[in-house]
N, C-alpha and C positions, 0 to 999 in steps of 0.2 A: 381465580382472577384471570381475566383475559391477558394474552401475551402483550398487547399494547400497553396496558397499565403496568405490568411488571417491568417493561423496558423504561417507562417513565420514572418509576420509583427506584430502579436499580442504583442510580448514583447516590441515593440517600440511604442505602442499606449499609449495614456494618460489614466491612471487609473481613474475609476469613483470616484466621491466624496464619495460614500458609501465605496468603497474599501480603500480609503485614511483614512477615519474615522475609519474603522475597524482595519487597521494597527496601527494607533495611539492609539486606545483603547487597543489593545493587548500589545503594548509597555508600555503604562501607567500601566497596571496590573503588568508587569514584574518589572518595576521600583518601584512600591508600595511594592511588595514582598521583593525586595532588601533593600528598606528603612526600612521596618519592621524588617528584619533580623539585619540590622545595629543598629537599636534602641535597640533590645533585647541584642545584644552584648554590646553596650555602657552601658545599665542599669546593666548588669551583672558585668561589670568592676567597675561601681560606687559602687555596693554592695560589691564587693570583697575588694576594697580599703577602704571603710567605715569600714568594719569588721577588716581589717588589722590595720587601725589607732586606732580603739578602743582597739584592743588586745595589741598593742604596748604601748598605753597610760596607760592601766591597769598594764602592766608589769613594766613600768618605775616608776609608782607611788608605786607599791609594793616594788621595789628595793630601792626607795628613803626612804620609811618607815622603811625598815630593817636597813638602814645606820644610823638612828637617835638614 
């Protein structure tokens, strides 16, 4: 088969197992990075809300102490 025809049919050929594995590997790395970013964001939100609860608890206890 002439080179011209091979280049036309190449996009329709079955990819090799190595190419499929490489594609999956690259996708897994992207998903890992996205998951790590989501974890960092979630941890930052936990820290923020923990600090907020502590700040409000301290404030309310101080106000309650002043009213006595």
